[in-house]
Structures are given as C-alpha cells and as structure tokens.
N, C-alpha and C positions, 0 to 999 in steps of 0.2 A: 504494500500500500504506500503510495506517495504521500509524504507529509505536506502540510500546508506551507511549511518553510521552503521545501524544495519546489513545490508548484509555483510559489511566488517568484521563483527565478524565471519561469516561463512568462508570467505576467509582466515582469520587469523587462524582459527582452522584447515583448510585444510593444510596450510603451516606448522604449528606445527606438525600435524600428519604425513605429508610427511617426514619431517626431523627426526622425532623420528624413523620412519621405516627404513630410509636409514642410520642413524647414527650408528646403531649397526653393520651393515655389514662393514661400513667404519672403525670403531674402530677395529674390528676383523682383517681386512686386514692390517691395519697399525701396530698393535701389532705383527702380523706375520712377516711383512717386516723388522721391527727393531729387531726381535728376542727377544722380551720381555719374560722373563721367566714366568711372572705371567699371561701370556695370557691364559694358560690352565685353570685357575680358572674362566675366564670371557667370553671366546670366544663363547661358546654355549649359555650362558645367553644373551649375547649381540645381537646375530643374531635372537633371539626369537622375538625381537621387529619388525622384518620384517613382522611378521604376520599382522601388522597394514596396510601394503601396499594396500591390496584390499579395505580397508575402505577409504583410501586416494583416491583411484581410483574412488570410488562412488562419493565422494565429488567433485573431478575434473570434472566428467561428469555433475553434477548438476550446477557447476559454469560456465562451458562452455555453457550449454544449456540456462542459464539465460541471456547470451549475455550482453546487455547494463546495466543490473543491477550489474553485476560483473565488467564490463569494461565500465565505463561511457563515455569514449572517443568515443565509437561507435555512440553517439548522436551528435558528433561534426564533423566538416570537418577537424579538426586538427589531421591528421593521418600521420604516416610514411608509405608512399604508399605501399612499398613492405612488410615491417615487420608487419604492421597492416592489411594486407588483411585477413579478418576473416576466410575464409575457410582454408587458409594456416596456420593461427594462431592455429585453432583447430586441424588441421592435425599434426602439429609439436608437440603440447602438448601431444596428445594421442599417437602418434608414439614414442616420446621420453620416455613417461611413460612406455609403453610396453617394449621397448628395455632395459631400465634400470632395469625393473623388471626381465626380462629374465636373464640378466647378474648377478644380485644379487642372484637369485635362483640357478644359476650354481655355484656361489661361495659357497653358503651354502651347497649344495650337495657335492661338492668336499671337503669342509672342513670336512664333516662327514666321508669321506672315505680316507682322505689324508694320514693316517698312514698304510693303507692296503698294499701299494706297492710303489716302487720308482716312477713308472709311474704316479700313482695317485697324489703323492706328487708334482711332476713336474707340472702337470696340475693345481693343487691347487695353487702353487706358482705363476704361470702365471696369474691365475685369480685374485690373491691378488694384483699383480702389476697393473692390469687393473682398479680395483675398485676405487682407489683414483682419477684417471683421469675421470672416469665416474661421481663421486660425484662432482668434480669441474666443469666439462662441463655442466652437467645437472643442478647443482645449479646455474650456471651463467644464463642459459636459464630461469629458474624459476624466478630468481631475476629480470631479465629484463622484463619478461611478466607480473608478478603479482605485482611488486612494482615500479621499476625504470620508466617504460614507462606508468604508470598510468597518468602522464602528458607527452604526446608523445614528446614534444619538450625538455623535461628535460633529461639530461644524466650525468653520472659520470663514468669515466674510471675505477674506483676502486669499483664500487657498487657491482659487482658480488662477489668479494673477501670479501668485508665487509659483505655481506648477508650470504654466506655459512659458514664463520668463526663463525659468531654469532650463527647460527643454530647448528653447531657441538658442540659448547660450551653448548648450551641448551640440546643436547642429553646427554652429559657427566653428566650434573646436573640431568637429568631424570634417568639415569642409577644408579646414587648414591642413589636417593630416592627409586627406585624400589628394588635395591639389599638390602638396609638397611631394608625396610619393610619386605621383604621375610626372612631376617635373624632374625629380631626381633620376628616375628611370628613363627619361626622355620619351615618354609615351604620348604626351600631348602633341597634337598636330600644330597647335599655336601656343607656345610656352607663355606662362604668365609673367608679367613684369614683377620685379622685386617689390615695387611699392604696393602691389596688391596685398602682400602679406603684412605690410605695415598697416594698411587700412583695416585688415581683418584683426590685427592685434588691438587696434583702437576699439573696434567693436567688441572684442572679447573683454577688454577692460571695462567698457561701458556696461555690458551685461553682467559682468562679475559684480560691479557696484550695485546695479539694479536688483540682482538676485539677493544680495545680502540685505538690501533695504527691505524687500518684501519678506525675507526670512525674519528679520528683526522686528518688523512691524507686526507680523503675526505672533511671534514669540512674546513680545512685550505686552500685547493686548491680553493674551492668555495668562501670562504671569501676573499682570496687574489686576485682572479680574479675579484671579485666584479661585475659580470655580472648580470643584473637584472633578466633574465629568469632562472638563476641558484639560485640566492639569494632568490627569491620570495618564492620558495618552502620551503627552510630551515627556512627562517624568519617566514613563516606561521606556522610551527611546533614549533619553538623555542620560538616565541614571541606572537603567535596568540592564537586561541581558544584551540589548542592542546598543549599549553605550559606545563600544569600540567603533561600530559602524557610524553612529551619529557624529562622533568627533572626527572620524576619518574623512567623511564627505565634507564636513565644514573646512577641514584643513585643505583638502584637494580642490574644492570649488571656490574657496575665498582666500584663505590666508596665503597660500603659495602663489596663485595667479596675481593677486592684488599687489603683494609685496614686490613682485618682479616687474609686472607690466606698467607700474607707475613710472618706471625709468625709460626714457626715450631710447637709450642704447639697447635695451632688451627688445623693444618694439621694432627695431631695425635689424634684429638678428633672427633670421628664419629658423635656425636650429633651436633656439630658445623658445620661440613662439610655438613650434611643433611640440616641444617637450611640455610646455604649459597646457597645450591643447589636450595631450594625453591625460594630464592631471585632471582637467575639467571633465573629460569623457568618463574616466573611471569614477570620479567623484559623483557625477550625475547618476551613473548606474547604481552605485551604492545608496545614494539618496532615494531613488525610486524604490529600491528593494526594501529599505528601512521603513518607509511609510506603508508599504503594502504588507510586509511580513510581520512587523512588530505586534499588531493586535492579536495574531493567531499562531505565529511561527514558533513560539515557545523556545526562543533562544537559538534557533537553527542559523548557523552562519553559512552564507552562500559558498558554493564550490567545495563543499565538504561531503557531498554525496555524488554518486555516479550519475544520477539523473541530472543534477545541476550542470555538471561538466558536459555531459553528452548533448543536451538540448542547446547549450550555449555554443559548443563547437559546431554543431550542425547548422545553426542559424548563421553564425559567422561565415561558414563555408558558402551557404546559399546567398548571403549578402554579397560576398566577393564575386560569385559567379554571375549574379544578376547585374551588378554594377558593371562588370567587364563587358557583358553583352550590350548593355545600354550605351555605354561610352563608345563602343565600336559602331553600333548601329547609327549613332548620331554623329559619326565621323570626328569624334573628339580625341580619339586615341589611334595610334598606328597599329 
C-alpha cells in the first residue's frame, strides 16, 4: 500500500509540471505586454514548455481517479459541503484544465502569426492580455484544491497569490537552466545573447523578493491572529516532523538567491545564475511537497521510498523526451 507521504510526491510532480507548462506562455505574454525588446530572443523558446501540458493532464487524471489517496479529507466528515463535493471537484478541475489549455494554445498560435497582418497582431495582443488573468485565476483554483484545503477547515486569504508567485519564480529558474544547457551544448539554432541571462537574473531577484513578501504576509497574519486551527498547520510544518523541509525550502528559495542576486556581479555571471536557479527549483519542489504532505504524511521524507524515486525519475525522463521533441519540431534546436 502506498502511503500518503509517498503519493504526495506524485502530486508535487504534477504541480511542478503544470506550472512549468503554463509559465512559458505567461512569460511570453507579459514580455509582450510590457514591450520588452528582448522578448524576440525568448518568446518561442518559452512557449515550447507548453508541450508538457498533456503530460500534466495525464497526471491530473491519475490523481483525481485515486480519490482519497490524493485527497485524504475524503475519508473524513470534515468537508466544505459545496466546495468538496467530489463530482463537482473533479468536474471543475478537468473543465478548468481544458479551458486553460485551449486559451494557451490560441495564444501560441496567434503569436506565431502575429506579424503577418495588423488583424492578427490585434488578436494576439488581446490574447496576451487574457493570459495573465487566466494564470492567476487558474493558479488560485489549483492552490486551493491541491494545497490550501488539504485541511478543509484551514484557509488563508493570500494563499493563492503566495502559491502562483512561487511557481512562476520556479518557471523562471527552469527556463534559465534549460536555455543555458541548450547554449552550452550548442543546440540552439539562434544562440541567446548574454544579456538575456542578466535580465532573467533580475526577474529571479524580483520574484524571490515577491515570494518572501507573500510568505511573510501570510505567516505574520496567522501568527498575529494566533488562532489554533490556523497555527496548528504552520506549527506542524515549522516545528514538527517536516521542520527540516520547511527551513530547507526557505533557505533555497530566499536566503541563498537573495543574498547573491543583490550583487550586480552575480547577475552578470551565467554560471552563478544557473546555480541559483537550481537552488530555486529544488526549493520550490520541497515547498510544494511540504504543504501537500504535512497534514497527512506522518513525517515521511521524500525520496526515501522506491515509489518516490521511481515516479520522479520516470516523469523527468518523459519531460526531457517531450521537450526535445518540441524544440526540434519548432526548429529551435539542431
């Protein structure tokens, strides 16, 4: 029998995969809306990550089919009557996933033909306006269903913002690692200028600061209110069996990146930027796992069971295979 702690590894991998696929479309839309001149270097490479979306869909179906293994609150009577009605729960997750996928595909297709005519550019511009709203609304839904209401009575007014800000920062880190790997191995048909990595480092610094702001805003409100049903969950992660993971992700996601990225010399050193990106990637994975597993995982540490390692290795292998195929089909790599 698979434990809740081990199964939470699969849920964590799903969330990471989902936001890696959505992050590229969101980045491309934001760079377009702010008229960033360097967007031409990265926009096609960024949206290539959306090829991971179908794989995320497969994991979503598996997680929903698993029922109480994914959502242990199904075994209890402590539900939110309307929100946790499981048929409605499943319907909104699948419906939202399909709708978001359709909107992102439309954005990608319009981006490819945006310069063909003024009419196409206008349609693309409108699609670019829609995408950030889609990311925020869908990210909030996912945050509530897969993390916040793992304990149905627990809630935080800022949790949605905290969740999708964290995951967009993770995508930026992933994009740096991907772009650098392709450049180092000479795979890109059009190499990226060095200043692109400097701009990405500035974005990483910005989202590191924004993440810690949302983290502390949530933490301070819970600590100051001192309500037992709110404090219990935080105390369980911060001081209980999951304390090593809690302090590790704070170190990897904030302390290390912030202390280094504030220096301009670091933001101009691609090797250091990549190193810090790995720190943010790992920190975000641990962060997602901690929020998901802590209520029911009973102290299980990730990657300490064969199931944890097997599903993670399989998913990483599939991600690499899908990305290689996508990059080649879009003529981004040789």
